[in-house]
N, C-alpha and C positions, 0 to 999 in steps of 0.2 A: 410583558415590555410593549409599548405602542408601537414603535419603530419598527421591531420584530414581527408583530402582529401587521402590520402595512404591509410590509415586505413580502410576507407569507401571502396576502391576497393578492398582491401583484403578481407574485409568483405565479400562482395558480391560474390566474388570468392570461399571464403572456407567455409561460413557459415553452409554446410550441416554437415562438423564434427568438426569444432569449437564450435558452440552454444551448442549442446551434452555435449562435454567435460566440457564446463564452467559451464554447468547445475550440470554435475556429481561431479565436484571437488567443486562446491557452497554447494552441499548436503552433501558430506564428510567430510566439516569442521566441520560442527557440532559436528561431533563424533570424532576430533583428539583427542589424547592422552593429557590430561592436557588443553582440552578446556575451563572447568570449574573451574582452579585451578590456578598455578602460572604461566600459559600460555595463559591466557584466553584472554590477550589484545591482543598478537599476532597473536593468531587466529581469533579473532573478527577482526581485523584491515584486515586480508586477507579477510574473510567473506565479509567486507564492501566492500572492492575493487573489490572482485567479482560482489557483486550487484550492484554496479554503473558502472562497465562494463557492466553488463546484461540491465541497462537500456541505456546505450549509445548505444549499439546494437540493442536494440528494437529501439531506435530513428533513427537510420540510416538506419535499415532496414523496417522502418515503420510497426512493427510490434506490436499486442496485448501486452499489459504491463505483465509480469510475474510475476516479484519481488514485485512490488506494483503496485495496479491497480488504473488506473486514475478514478477520479470523473466523473458520466455523466452529460453532459451540454448539453442541448437542444439548447440554444441560441448561435449564431456565437461567435466563439472565439475573444477576444482582445487581445492586448499586453500583458497588467496588468494579465488577467486571465492566458495567458500561462506562464506566469513569475511564477504566484501562483501555478500553477498547477506542472511546473517543480521542483521549490523550493520545495513542500511538497513532491514530490517522492523521492528528495534527502534527505531530514530531515528524512524521515520513514526508508529510506536505511541506515542511517550513525547516528540516535540518539544515540543507544546503545553505538557505538563507541567512539562518544564524550564523553558520560556521563563517561566511562572507561577510557579514556583519562585523565580526570579531576581528579577521585580516585586517578591513576597511579602517577599523578603529585602532588597531595597532600599529599601522603604518602611520598614522599621524603622533605616535608618541618617540621618545628618545630612547626607548629601553634596548639593551643589547638584541642581536638576534636570537641567540638562544634563548633568552627569557621571552621573547614574541612567540617562538617556536614552542615554550612550555606553556603558554597561557592558550593557545590555541587548541591544543590536543588535551588539554584540560577541558574546555570546552566539550571538545567533541567525546572525550570521556564522560563527561556529566551527561551528556546527550544521549549516548549509548547506555549509560547507565539507567535512564528512564526509560528507555524503548525495553532494555532487558528485563527491567521490572516489570513493566504492562505485558510483556510476552507470558512472564512466570505465573501472573496473577492469573492470565486466563488459562495458562497450561494445567495449573492446580485445578480451576474450577473445572475444567474440560475432562478429568478423570485421568490427568496426567497422560492422556494420548496424544498422538502427532498433530500438531498446529498444521491445519490444512486450511486451504483458500476455498470458497465455495465454488461449485461449477456456474456455469451460466442459468441453467434452470432453477438452481437453489438460492441464488441471488433474486430472481425474478420472486419466486417462492417466500423468501424473504421480504421483499418488498411489499408485495399482496397482502401477508400477515400484517405487517405496519400500518397497511392502509385500512385493513379492515378492523384493526384493535382501534386506530385512531378515529373512526365513523362510528365505533360503538361507545368509545368514550365521549364523542361530540354527542350522539345520541340520549346516550345516558343525563349528561349535563344537561341538555335542552328540556328532557322529560322535566327534569327536576325543576328547571325554570318554569316551564308551563303549569306544573301543579302551582306554581307561586303566582305567574301572571299566564292565564289562559289564553290570553289573546295572541301570544307570544307564537311564531311559526318556526318549524325545527330546519336548521341550515340545511343539512344534507338531503337530497331529496329521494322519493325510495327508488327512483330510476338509478341513479348512481350507487344505490346500495347494494340492487339486485344486480348492477353490471359485476360489481366487485365480487360479489358472491359466487358470480358464474365463473370467473377469473380464477377465484380458489378453486372451484371445482374443477377447471380444465388442469391446473399446474399442481395442484395438491393430489386429488384424487386420481389423476393421469400422470404416467411419465413418459417423458419423449422418449423413443428409442431407435431415432436414426444418429448415428455419430458423425455422419459428414457433415453436417453443418448444423449449428445450434438455434437457427432459426428457422428451420424446415423439418417435416418429417412426419410421420405416422404417430398416433397417441394409442397407449394399449394401458390395461390398468396396471397401477403400481404397488404390487404387493409388498406387504411386511419382508417376504422371504427374498425380495430383489434389493434389500436395504443390507448392506454388510454391517454383522454384526460388531466387525472390530471399529467402525466408526461411531458407535453408540455407546450409551452409559452402561451398557449390560457388560461391556468387554474391559477386562482389569489386563492394562498391557504389563508386561514383563519388566523386571529390573534394567534389563538391557534395551528395553525401548525408551525408558524413564532417562536412564544416564545419557544415552546419546541424544535425546532430545533437548535436556537441559545444557550437555557440550555444545550444541548446534545454537542454542538460545543465546548463549555467553559467549561465543567465539568473536563477535563484532567487538564486543568490549574488552576480550583478551587482546586483540589485534590494537586498538586505539590506546588501551592502558602501556602497551608494548612501545608503541610509537611516542608516548610520552616519556617514557622512563629512559628509551634507548635514543641514540643520535640520528640526526635526520636521514643520512644513507646507510643505515644499519640494516643488515639482513635479517636480522634476529625478529623484526615483528613478522616479518614475510614469512619465515620458516614456522613462527609460532601459529600463526594462523593457519597454516597450511596443515601442521600436524594436528590440530583442532577438527580441522574438517575429515583428516583422514581417519583420527580417533570415532568422529561421529559415524564414518559410513563403517568403520571397524566394528564396533559396537553394535549398531544395528541390526537386527535379525536379517537372514536372507530375504529378498524380493517376495521368493514364493511363499513366505509367512506373511505378508501384509496384504491390505485392501488395494484393489485397482486405483482408489483415488490417492491411496499411500504410495503405492510404486509410481504413479504419476508424479507426485510430490518429491520423492527423493531423485528419480530423473531431471525434473528441473531444477532443483537444488545440485545436483553433480552438474549440471550444464552451466551453472554458475561459476565453476571453477575457472572456465576459460577467462574471466574477470582479472585473474591473477597474471595474465598477459600486460595489465594495464595498471598494475602494482608497483611504486616505489619498492627499490630501487632497478626490478626487474626491467620495467618501461623505459627508463633513461636508458640502461646500456645495452638491450637487444632489442626491445619493441619498436620505442619512437622512430628512429632514423629510417628503417624499412617502412613502414606506415607514412611519414612523410614524403618520402620519396615516391611511392605510388600515388599518394594525393597530387603532390605537383605535377607529375606527370599527366595524369587524368584532367587537371584544371585547364591544360592547353587545349583542350577540345572546345568546340565551340557550342555557345549555348549553356549546355550541360556542364560546362568548364567551373562556372561561379558555383555551384552545388558541391563540386569536390573543394574548391578553395575554402569554402566555408567549413567543409569536414574536418581538414586539418586543424583549424580550431577546435572543433567540437571534439576532437579526439583527444586534445590536450587538457581541454576543459572538463571532460569525463574523467581524466585521469587524476585531477586534483582537486575535484572535488566529489564526483558524484560515485566513484568506485572505490573510495579508499577504505570503504567495509566489503567490499567484494558482492554490491550489489543485496546488500541485505535488508 
């Protein structure tokens, strides 16, 4: 595609200023005036476009993902897994925009409120079904082991591996072209190739052993014995681990399907989702039998249970009023009061759109 090739060349030449500019614009979009009121659809559209551009930039530059993190896979990629990974990243970046468009379109119709409610949650159910299918494909390909997000160092290693693979592919293509046309020059210079090889030796052959900061510390040899076998293809998970992970993957789908089948203010979806999370934790083996990264992932998932405070109908009955009272009092403070005034709108918007599947 000529357009994509031109953008790729432009991105590689100007990424030093373009990427920070896009990041700043994406962060500022969250606090645009009217971000969570009448102009929320336009603002969310702009925010989604910036997220998708960021995903494209990360792919073209072979960078670590920043908008949404790829799931860690120990086994070699297949085409099906690659498609599932990319589709999952795209849905995570655009699912709120899709829901908002559905709501905006339904407002223009004369359908009864109950019918509009069912259509809205049917769309959410479709989105969560696709996300669950993507995760299940990755889960099966990963040997039925717990789905983990790579660490910062592992993301850097993945990016360097992709860059090296891209260079080798480019070099092979150019060698084939040179055999047909000897006058042609190789695009990637030897200096760039050597720089990437040096980076590979730094991040792959050596491991960062300082946990205080992901960007500093000393390096020591990363032996195979330091890689936990429970995160590799050599480990066969137990039935309990497999069942618990399937329950966790399907829990958002259970919630949105319950919202579709129940009334708007029903407690059934809330408790079904809570029971699914409780079942996942009960079936999961004790933390002592998990690897350090798996323990970290379990703790992170349990921390997200706090989002239940923002779930319907608990939020409307118990959380909304105290939160709004606090933000209203803080908004009277000079200078910083503007931030707390927007924070009230932010809380309501997060409750109605972003956290309806409990941060999954």
